[in-house]
py3Dmol code that shows the C-alpha trace and the ligand (Angstrom):
import py3Dmol

protein = """\
ATOM      1  CA  MET A   1     101.969 -93.738 -24.856  1.00  0.00           C
ATOM      2  CA  THR A   2      98.811 -93.834 -26.904  1.00  0.00           C
ATOM      3  CA  VAL A   3      98.026 -91.119 -29.463  1.00  0.00           C
ATOM      4  CA  ASP A   4      95.269 -89.810 -27.171  1.00  0.00           C
ATOM      5  CA  GLN A   5      97.586 -89.474 -24.196  1.00  0.00           C
ATOM      6  CA  ALA A   6     100.194 -87.678 -26.454  1.00  0.00           C
ATOM      7  CA  ALA A   7      97.479 -85.289 -27.644  1.00  0.00           C
ATOM      8  CA  THR A   8      96.452 -84.614 -24.032  1.00  0.00           C
ATOM      9  CA  VAL A   9     100.079 -83.746 -23.057  1.00  0.00           C
ATOM     10  CA  VAL A  10     100.665 -81.612 -25.997  1.00  0.00           C
ATOM     11  CA  ALA A  11      97.334 -79.786 -25.326  1.00  0.00           C
ATOM     12  CA  GLY A  12      98.560 -79.209 -21.677  1.00  0.00           C
ATOM     13  CA  VAL A  13     101.762 -77.689 -22.800  1.00  0.00           C
ATOM     14  CA  LEU A  14     100.174 -75.503 -25.511  1.00  0.00           C
ATOM     15  CA  GLY A  15      97.485 -74.449 -23.092  1.00  0.00           C
ATOM     16  CA  ALA A  16     100.206 -73.288 -20.557  1.00  0.00           C
ATOM     17  CA  MET A  17     101.815 -71.246 -23.298  1.00  0.00           C
ATOM     18  CA  LEU A  18      98.479 -69.714 -24.323  1.00  0.00           C
ATOM     19  CA  GLY A  19      98.087 -68.987 -20.520  1.00  0.00           C
ATOM     20  CA  SER A  20     101.339 -66.983 -20.630  1.00  0.00           C
ATOM     21  CA  PHE A  21      99.769 -64.860 -23.531  1.00  0.00           C
ATOM     22  CA  LEU A  22      96.539 -64.690 -21.574  1.00  0.00           C
ATOM     23  CA  ASN A  23      98.351 -63.185 -18.637  1.00  0.00           C
ATOM     24  CA  VAL A  24      99.539 -60.254 -20.848  1.00  0.00           C
ATOM     25  CA  CYS A  25      96.015 -59.789 -22.252  1.00  0.00           C
ATOM     26  CA  ILE A  26      94.591 -59.726 -18.644  1.00  0.00           C
ATOM     27  CA  HIS A  27      97.215 -56.964 -17.733  1.00  0.00           C
ATOM     28  CA  ARG A  28      97.266 -54.855 -20.800  1.00  0.00           C
ATOM     29  CA  TRP A  29      93.764 -55.000 -22.358  1.00  0.00           C
ATOM     30  CA  PRO A  30      92.023 -53.126 -19.383  1.00  0.00           C
ATOM     31  CA  ARG A  31      94.555 -50.284 -19.965  1.00  0.00           C
ATOM     32  CA  GLU A  32      94.080 -50.391 -23.765  1.00  0.00           C
ATOM     33  CA  GLU A  33      97.875 -51.282 -24.347  1.00  0.00           C
ATOM     34  CA  SER A  34      99.074 -53.538 -27.113  1.00  0.00           C
ATOM     35  CA  VAL A  35      99.719 -57.181 -26.262  1.00  0.00           C
ATOM     36  CA  VAL A  36     102.298 -57.540 -29.000  1.00  0.00           C
ATOM     37  CA  ARG A  37     104.733 -54.689 -28.030  1.00  0.00           C
ATOM     38  CA  PRO A  38     106.656 -53.868 -26.023  1.00  0.00           C
ATOM     39  CA  ARG A  39     108.050 -57.189 -24.774  1.00  0.00           C
ATOM     40  CA  SER A  40     107.243 -58.111 -21.192  1.00  0.00           C
ATOM     41  CA  ARG A  41     109.397 -56.204 -18.455  1.00  0.00           C
ATOM     42  CA  CYS A  42     109.820 -56.512 -14.771  1.00  0.00           C
ATOM     43  CA  PRO A  43     107.605 -53.892 -13.094  1.00  0.00           C
ATOM     44  CA  GLY A  44     110.136 -53.550 -10.441  1.00  0.00           C
ATOM     45  CA  CYS A  45     113.429 -52.794 -12.534  1.00  0.00           C
ATOM     46  CA  GLY A  46     112.120 -52.402 -16.003  1.00  0.00           C
ATOM     47  CA  GLN A  47     114.416 -55.173 -17.433  1.00  0.00           C
ATOM     48  CA  THR A  48     113.062 -57.018 -20.429  1.00  0.00           C
ATOM     49  CA  ILE A  49     112.258 -60.645 -19.380  1.00  0.00           C
ATOM     50  CA  ALA A  50     114.337 -63.204 -21.396  1.00  0.00           C
ATOM     51  CA  TRP A  51     112.583 -66.146 -23.015  1.00  0.00           C
ATOM     52  CA  TYR A  52     114.167 -68.619 -20.533  1.00  0.00           C
ATOM     53  CA  ASP A  53     112.754 -66.564 -17.693  1.00  0.00           C
ATOM     54  CA  ASN A  54     109.317 -66.721 -19.324  1.00  0.00           C
ATOM     55  CA  ILE A  55     108.700 -70.486 -19.500  1.00  0.00           C
ATOM     56  CA  PRO A  56     105.182 -71.088 -18.225  1.00  0.00           C
ATOM     57  CA  VAL A  57     105.109 -72.197 -14.529  1.00  0.00           C
ATOM     58  CA  VAL A  58     108.668 -73.534 -14.695  1.00  0.00           C
ATOM     59  CA  SER A  59     110.497 -70.188 -14.711  1.00  0.00           C
ATOM     60  CA  TRP A  60     108.453 -68.824 -11.825  1.00  0.00           C
ATOM     61  CA  LEU A  61     109.226 -71.900  -9.722  1.00  0.00           C
ATOM     62  CA  LEU A  62     112.927 -71.837 -10.570  1.00  0.00           C
ATOM     63  CA  LEU A  63     113.220 -68.195  -9.682  1.00  0.00           C
ATOM     64  CA  ARG A  64     110.981 -68.715  -6.671  1.00  0.00           C
ATOM     65  CA  GLY A  65     108.609 -65.991  -7.781  1.00  0.00           C
ATOM     66  CA  ARG A  66     111.273 -63.245  -7.899  1.00  0.00           C
ATOM     67  CA  CYS A  67     112.821 -61.087 -10.761  1.00  0.00           C
ATOM     68  CA  ARG A  68     116.291 -62.433 -11.778  1.00  0.00           C
ATOM     69  CA  HIS A  69     117.715 -58.912 -11.752  1.00  0.00           C
ATOM     70  CA  CYS A  70     116.217 -56.971  -8.799  1.00  0.00           C
ATOM     71  CA  ARG A  71     114.540 -59.812  -6.910  1.00  0.00           C
ATOM     72  CA  SER A  72     111.314 -58.027  -6.629  1.00  0.00           C
ATOM     73  CA  ALA A  73     108.303 -60.423  -6.150  1.00  0.00           C
ATOM     74  CA  ILE A  74     106.443 -61.610  -9.288  1.00  0.00           C
ATOM     75  CA  SER A  75     102.639 -62.342  -8.607  1.00  0.00           C
ATOM     76  CA  ALA A  76     101.545 -65.981  -8.304  1.00  0.00           C
ATOM     77  CA  GLN A  77      98.764 -65.094 -10.560  1.00  0.00           C
ATOM     78  CA  TYR A  78     101.022 -65.697 -13.477  1.00  0.00           C
ATOM     79  CA  PRO A  79     101.985 -69.330 -12.922  1.00  0.00           C
ATOM     80  CA  LEU A  80      98.436 -70.041 -11.712  1.00  0.00           C
ATOM     81  CA  VAL A  81      96.802 -68.756 -14.765  1.00  0.00           C
ATOM     82  CA  GLU A  82      99.373 -70.760 -16.769  1.00  0.00           C
ATOM     83  CA  LEU A  83      98.680 -73.890 -14.756  1.00  0.00           C
ATOM     84  CA  ALA A  84      94.853 -73.409 -15.020  1.00  0.00           C
ATOM     85  CA  MET A  85      95.089 -73.024 -18.792  1.00  0.00           C
ATOM     86  CA  GLY A  86      97.481 -76.039 -19.214  1.00  0.00           C
ATOM     87  CA  GLY A  87      94.963 -78.147 -17.104  1.00  0.00           C
ATOM     88  CA  LEU A  88      91.973 -76.752 -18.938  1.00  0.00           C
ATOM     89  CA  TRP A  89      93.388 -77.550 -22.484  1.00  0.00           C
ATOM     90  CA  ALA A  90      94.660 -81.004 -21.402  1.00  0.00           C
ATOM     91  CA  PHE A  91      91.093 -81.886 -19.833  1.00  0.00           C
ATOM     92  CA  ILE A  92      89.235 -80.704 -22.900  1.00  0.00           C
ATOM     93  CA  ILE A  93      91.336 -82.754 -25.321  1.00  0.00           C
ATOM     94  CA  TRP A  94      91.261 -85.753 -23.086  1.00  0.00           C
ATOM     95  CA  ARG A  95      87.423 -85.461 -22.777  1.00  0.00           C
ATOM     96  CA  TYR A  96      86.414 -84.499 -26.425  1.00  0.00           C
ATOM     97  CA  GLY A  97      89.457 -85.699 -28.505  1.00  0.00           C
ATOM     98  CA  VAL A  98      91.010 -83.630 -31.164  1.00  0.00           C
ATOM     99  CA  THR A  99      87.759 -82.260 -32.510  1.00  0.00           C
ATOM    100  CA  TRP A 100      86.115 -78.914 -33.447  1.00  0.00           C
ATOM    101  CA  GLN A 101      83.980 -79.191 -30.340  1.00  0.00           C
ATOM    102  CA  ALA A 102      87.251 -79.404 -28.190  1.00  0.00           C
ATOM    103  CA  VAL A 103      88.805 -76.414 -29.944  1.00  0.00           C
ATOM    104  CA  SER A 104      85.559 -74.434 -29.386  1.00  0.00           C
ATOM    105  CA  GLY A 105      85.393 -75.310 -25.859  1.00  0.00           C
ATOM    106  CA  GLY A 106      89.094 -74.507 -25.105  1.00  0.00           C
ATOM    107  CA  VAL A 107      88.780 -71.193 -26.738  1.00  0.00           C
ATOM    108  CA  PHE A 108      85.518 -70.430 -24.824  1.00  0.00           C
ATOM    109  CA  PHE A 109      86.926 -71.427 -21.470  1.00  0.00           C
ATOM    110  CA  SER A 110      90.151 -69.416 -22.189  1.00  0.00           C
ATOM    111  CA  ILE A 111      88.051 -66.230 -22.883  1.00  0.00           C
ATOM    112  CA  LEU A 112      85.983 -66.782 -19.752  1.00  0.00           C
ATOM    113  CA  LEU A 113      88.981 -67.148 -17.720  1.00  0.00           C
ATOM    114  CA  GLY A 114      90.340 -63.829 -19.089  1.00  0.00           C
ATOM    115  CA  ILE A 115      86.976 -62.083 -18.361  1.00  0.00           C
ATOM    116  CA  ALA A 116      86.711 -63.457 -14.855  1.00  0.00           C
ATOM    117  CA  MET A 117      90.306 -62.200 -14.026  1.00  0.00           C
ATOM    118  CA  THR A 118      89.796 -58.658 -15.450  1.00  0.00           C
ATOM    119  CA  ASP A 119      86.396 -58.363 -13.971  1.00  0.00           C
ATOM    120  CA  ALA A 120      87.547 -59.511 -10.504  1.00  0.00           C
ATOM    121  CA  ARG A 121      90.566 -57.356 -10.597  1.00  0.00           C
ATOM    122  CA  GLU A 122      89.339 -54.160 -12.199  1.00  0.00           C
ATOM    123  CA  TYR A 123      85.672 -54.497 -12.895  1.00  0.00           C
ATOM    124  CA  ILE A 124      86.357 -54.341 -16.569  1.00  0.00           C
ATOM    125  CA  ILE A 125      85.421 -56.762 -19.439  1.00  0.00           C
ATOM    126  CA  PRO A 126      87.620 -55.727 -22.358  1.00  0.00           C
ATOM    127  CA  ASP A 127      85.957 -55.619 -25.771  1.00  0.00           C
ATOM    128  CA  GLU A 128      88.849 -57.780 -27.068  1.00  0.00           C
ATOM    129  CA  PHE A 129      87.408 -60.744 -24.934  1.00  0.00           C
ATOM    130  CA  SER A 130      83.669 -59.996 -25.485  1.00  0.00           C
ATOM    131  CA  LEU A 131      83.438 -58.660 -29.090  1.00  0.00           C
ATOM    132  CA  GLY A 132      86.732 -60.353 -30.328  1.00  0.00           C
ATOM    133  CA  GLY A 133      85.280 -63.626 -28.701  1.00  0.00           C
ATOM    134  CA  LEU A 134      81.890 -63.161 -30.370  1.00  0.00           C
ATOM    135  CA  VAL A 135      83.496 -63.068 -33.868  1.00  0.00           C
ATOM    136  CA  ILE A 136      85.620 -66.139 -32.956  1.00  0.00           C
ATOM    137  CA  GLY A 137      82.424 -67.882 -31.648  1.00  0.00           C
ATOM    138  CA  LEU A 138      80.486 -67.258 -34.892  1.00  0.00           C
ATOM    139  CA  LEU A 139      83.516 -68.540 -37.036  1.00  0.00           C
ATOM    140  CA  LEU A 140      83.844 -71.652 -34.875  1.00  0.00           C
ATOM    141  CA  SER A 141      80.107 -72.320 -35.130  1.00  0.00           C
ATOM    142  CA  LEU A 142      80.575 -72.780 -38.967  1.00  0.00           C
ATOM    143  CA  SER A 143      82.233 -76.211 -38.019  1.00  0.00           C
ATOM    144  CA  ARG A 144      78.700 -77.305 -37.528  1.00  0.00           C
ATOM    145  CA  GLY A 145      77.711 -75.878 -40.955  1.00  0.00           C
ATOM    146  CA  SER A 146      75.095 -73.266 -41.625  1.00  0.00           C
ATOM    147  CA  ALA A 147      72.681 -74.695 -38.934  1.00  0.00           C
ATOM    148  CA  GLY A 148      75.559 -74.006 -36.433  1.00  0.00           C
ATOM    149  CA  LEU A 149      75.987 -70.411 -37.620  1.00  0.00           C
ATOM    150  CA  ILE A 150      72.211 -69.812 -37.294  1.00  0.00           C
ATOM    151  CA  ASP A 151      72.146 -71.148 -33.761  1.00  0.00           C
ATOM    152  CA  ALA A 152      75.123 -68.986 -32.865  1.00  0.00           C
ATOM    153  CA  VAL A 153      73.620 -65.803 -34.308  1.00  0.00           C
ATOM    154  CA  ILE A 154      70.327 -66.424 -32.454  1.00  0.00           C
ATOM    155  CA  GLY A 155      72.243 -67.238 -29.297  1.00  0.00           C
ATOM    156  CA  ALA A 156      74.291 -63.967 -29.619  1.00  0.00           C
ATOM    157  CA  ALA A 157      71.169 -61.857 -30.198  1.00  0.00           C
ATOM    158  CA  ALA A 158      69.457 -63.563 -27.254  1.00  0.00           C
ATOM    159  CA  GLY A 159      72.371 -62.796 -24.882  1.00  0.00           C
ATOM    160  CA  PHE A 160      72.572 -59.250 -26.029  1.00  0.00           C
ATOM    161  CA  LEU A 161      68.782 -58.578 -25.856  1.00  0.00           C
ATOM    162  CA  LEU A 162      68.293 -60.313 -22.397  1.00  0.00           C
ATOM    163  CA  LEU A 163      71.065 -58.412 -20.633  1.00  0.00           C
ATOM    164  CA  TRP A 164      70.180 -55.224 -22.328  1.00  0.00           C
ATOM    165  CA  THR A 165      66.501 -55.482 -21.219  1.00  0.00           C
ATOM    166  CA  VAL A 166      67.462 -56.455 -17.683  1.00  0.00           C
ATOM    167  CA  GLY A 167      69.829 -53.474 -17.658  1.00  0.00           C
ATOM    168  CA  ALA A 168      67.118 -51.049 -18.960  1.00  0.00           C
ATOM    169  CA  ILE A 169      64.531 -52.252 -16.265  1.00  0.00           C
ATOM    170  CA  GLY A 170      67.151 -52.033 -13.559  1.00  0.00           C
ATOM    171  CA  LYS A 171      68.119 -48.546 -14.541  1.00  0.00           C
ATOM    172  CA  ARG A 172      64.493 -47.461 -14.454  1.00  0.00           C
ATOM    173  CA  MET A 173      63.700 -49.124 -11.099  1.00  0.00           C
ATOM    174  CA  PHE A 174      66.790 -48.313  -9.145  1.00  0.00           C
ATOM    175  CA  LYS A 175      67.971 -45.069 -11.013  1.00  0.00           C
ATOM    176  CA  GLU A 176      71.407 -46.747 -11.184  1.00  0.00           C
ATOM    177  CA  GLU A 177      73.511 -48.585 -13.647  1.00  0.00           C
ATOM    178  CA  ALA A 178      72.506 -52.185 -12.904  1.00  0.00           C
ATOM    179  CA  MET A 179      74.138 -53.830 -15.885  1.00  0.00           C
ATOM    180  CA  GLY A 180      77.334 -52.643 -17.383  1.00  0.00           C
ATOM    181  CA  GLY A 181      77.865 -52.488 -21.160  1.00  0.00           C
ATOM    182  CA  GLY A 182      80.587 -55.187 -20.607  1.00  0.00           C
ATOM    183  CA  ASP A 183      78.124 -57.691 -19.390  1.00  0.00           C
ATOM    184  CA  ILE A 184      75.885 -57.150 -22.322  1.00  0.00           C
ATOM    185  CA  LYS A 185      78.647 -57.624 -24.829  1.00  0.00           C
ATOM    186  CA  MET A 186      79.981 -60.570 -22.897  1.00  0.00           C
ATOM    187  CA  MET A 187      76.625 -62.429 -23.058  1.00  0.00           C
ATOM    188  CA  ALA A 188      76.342 -61.807 -26.760  1.00  0.00           C
ATOM    189  CA  MET A 189      79.764 -63.640 -27.046  1.00  0.00           C
ATOM    190  CA  VAL A 190      78.538 -66.419 -24.595  1.00  0.00           C
ATOM    191  CA  GLY A 191      75.286 -66.784 -26.839  1.00  0.00           C
ATOM    192  CA  ALA A 192      77.352 -67.600 -29.863  1.00  0.00           C
ATOM    193  CA  PHE A 193      79.046 -70.493 -28.046  1.00  0.00           C
ATOM    194  CA  VAL A 194      76.128 -71.890 -26.177  1.00  0.00           C
ATOM    195  CA  GLY A 195      72.734 -70.889 -28.114  1.00  0.00           C
ATOM    196  CA  TRP A 196      69.671 -69.125 -26.792  1.00  0.00           C
ATOM    197  CA  GLN A 197      68.771 -71.891 -24.270  1.00  0.00           C
ATOM    198  CA  GLY A 198      72.256 -71.784 -22.849  1.00  0.00           C
ATOM    199  CA  VAL A 199      72.023 -67.998 -22.537  1.00  0.00           C
ATOM    200  CA  LEU A 200      68.840 -68.467 -20.144  1.00  0.00           C
ATOM    201  CA  LEU A 201      70.598 -71.154 -18.212  1.00  0.00           C
ATOM    202  CA  THR A 202      73.867 -69.158 -17.901  1.00  0.00           C
ATOM    203  CA  VAL A 203      72.116 -65.976 -16.702  1.00  0.00           C
ATOM    204  CA  PHE A 204      70.031 -68.053 -14.238  1.00  0.00           C
ATOM    205  CA  LEU A 205      73.237 -69.811 -12.795  1.00  0.00           C
ATOM    206  CA  GLY A 206      75.221 -66.583 -12.800  1.00  0.00           C
ATOM    207  CA  ALA A 207      72.462 -64.756 -10.856  1.00  0.00           C
ATOM    208  CA  LEU A 208      72.164 -67.658  -8.420  1.00  0.00           C
ATOM    209  CA  LEU A 209      75.806 -67.925  -7.755  1.00  0.00           C
ATOM    210  CA  GLY A 210      76.161 -64.126  -7.439  1.00  0.00           C
ATOM    211  CA  THR A 211      73.264 -64.035  -4.908  1.00  0.00           C
ATOM    212  CA  ILE A 212      74.761 -66.834  -2.837  1.00  0.00           C
ATOM    213  CA  VAL A 213      78.188 -65.140  -2.667  1.00  0.00           C
ATOM    214  CA  PHE A 214      77.165 -61.589  -2.435  1.00  0.00           C
ATOM    215  CA  VAL A 215      74.174 -61.284  -0.192  1.00  0.00           C
ATOM    216  CA  PRO A 216      76.086 -62.614   2.804  1.00  0.00           C
ATOM    217  CA  LEU A 217      79.014 -60.394   2.063  1.00  0.00           C
ATOM    218  CA  SER A 218      76.840 -57.292   1.743  1.00  0.00           C
ATOM    219  CA  LEU A 219      75.185 -58.139   5.118  1.00  0.00           C
ATOM    220  CA  ILE A 220      78.414 -58.118   7.044  1.00  0.00           C
ATOM    221  CA  GLY A 221      80.435 -55.458   5.263  1.00  0.00           C
ATOM    222  CA  PRO A 222      80.029 -52.229   3.321  1.00  0.00           C
ATOM    223  CA  LYS A 223      78.187 -52.255  -0.059  1.00  0.00           C
ATOM    224  CA  LYS A 224      80.528 -53.733  -2.628  1.00  0.00           C
ATOM    225  CA  LEU A 225      80.570 -53.627  -6.423  1.00  0.00           C
ATOM    226  CA  VAL A 226      79.637 -56.988  -7.723  1.00  0.00           C
ATOM    227  CA  PRO A 227      81.777 -58.313 -10.570  1.00  0.00           C
ATOM    228  CA  PHE A 228      78.988 -60.017 -12.334  1.00  0.00           C
ATOM    229  CA  GLY A 229      81.224 -61.174 -15.188  1.00  0.00           C
ATOM    230  CA  VAL A 230      82.966 -63.588 -12.791  1.00  0.00           C
ATOM    231  CA  PHE A 231      79.571 -65.341 -11.897  1.00  0.00           C
ATOM    232  CA  LEU A 232      78.531 -65.232 -15.595  1.00  0.00           C
ATOM    233  CA  SER A 233      81.792 -66.958 -16.537  1.00  0.00           C
ATOM    234  CA  LEU A 234      81.194 -69.707 -13.994  1.00  0.00           C
ATOM    235  CA  GLY A 235      77.590 -70.100 -15.274  1.00  0.00           C
ATOM    236  CA  SER A 236      78.760 -70.137 -18.913  1.00  0.00           C
ATOM    237  CA  ALA A 237      81.365 -72.811 -18.102  1.00  0.00           C
ATOM    238  CA  ALA A 238      78.759 -75.155 -16.308  1.00  0.00           C
ATOM    239  CA  THR A 239      76.334 -74.536 -19.206  1.00  0.00           C
ATOM    240  CA  TRP A 240      78.829 -75.513 -21.899  1.00  0.00           C
ATOM    241  CA  LEU A 241      79.872 -78.680 -20.039  1.00  0.00           C
ATOM    242  CA  ALA A 242      76.407 -79.839 -18.688  1.00  0.00           C
ATOM    243  CA  GLY A 243      73.855 -77.474 -20.182  1.00  0.00           C
ATOM    244  CA  SER A 244      71.949 -79.917 -22.489  1.00  0.00           C
ATOM    245  CA  ALA A 245      71.788 -82.422 -19.746  1.00  0.00           C
ATOM    246  CA  ILE A 246      70.382 -79.792 -17.302  1.00  0.00           C
ATOM    247  CA  ILE A 247      67.993 -78.511 -19.988  1.00  0.00           C
ATOM    248  CA  THR A 248      66.681 -82.052 -20.759  1.00  0.00           C
ATOM    249  CA  TRP A 249      66.262 -82.893 -16.963  1.00  0.00           C
ATOM    250  CA  TYR A 250      64.283 -79.453 -16.558  1.00  0.00           C
ATOM    251  CA  ARG A 251      61.990 -80.385 -19.608  1.00  0.00           C
ATOM    252  CA  MET A 252      61.317 -83.981 -18.353  1.00  0.00           C
ATOM    253  CA  THR A 253      60.784 -83.107 -14.667  1.00  0.00           C
ATOM    254  CA  VAL A 254      59.399 -79.685 -14.520  1.00  0.00           C
ATOM    255  CA  LEU A 255      57.687 -78.970 -17.847  1.00  0.00           C
ATOM    256  CA  GLU A 256      56.342 -82.356 -18.737  1.00  0.00           C
ATOM    257  CA  PRO A 257      56.462 -84.500 -15.759  1.00  0.00           C
TER     258      PRO A 257
END
"""
ligand_1 = """\
1
ZN
Zn 113.285 -56.714 -11.755
"""
view = py3Dmol.view(width=600, height=400)
view.addModel(protein, "pdb")
view.setStyle({"model": 0}, {"cartoon": {"style": "trace"}})
view.addModel(ligand_1, "xyz")
view.setStyle({"model": 1}, {"stick": {}})
view.zoomTo()
view.show()
């Protein structure tokens, strides 16, 4: 096994363990509960879950998705988030090596997954993900020196102002809350990771995806609340991975053909 392959495997295992913690955040932060205490319990019988029953993915499979004590079902969401996080961190280390860029991308994608889950489940984007992520994004930008920090601050300001403006206009036009405060704080965080051009691309992609998915749904069923954070998360991920390529393509073919 080469050093790179070993690093990829280690990143996958650590990612799955982080995924286990992310599950706790996804469940507790929307209820403003601590993620440190108490230890995880079975929602069915209240038994504290032992460490050997809390091994990412493996324990869920061995117990066939049931509590060891009362046999009540444990949601498949737990192993799926752990699996996604393991795959995500393995991919990012495989693709970018053990670099600050990889760490930054891994942290960013983990936050986005957390936001997508809480917004899809409960229409909430906890401040711990948005504002906490903003602080982490600004700190990580320092790995690219003061220029990196300036980019991140401008990006965060752009994300905040753009969504705040869209929200203010929407409120005036439709007399309805068009943009939640959670979306505004989320885009400040996203801006710290992808810069101001990335903010524009993210919002464009998020709105496009949201329209493609939700317009057909609203035509066939009753009016639904749109978890915009889910689509902004997908747009953010695409922007982080391919944003500079898309922006360069746009400049060369649309702006200066
Ligand atoms: Zn139980």
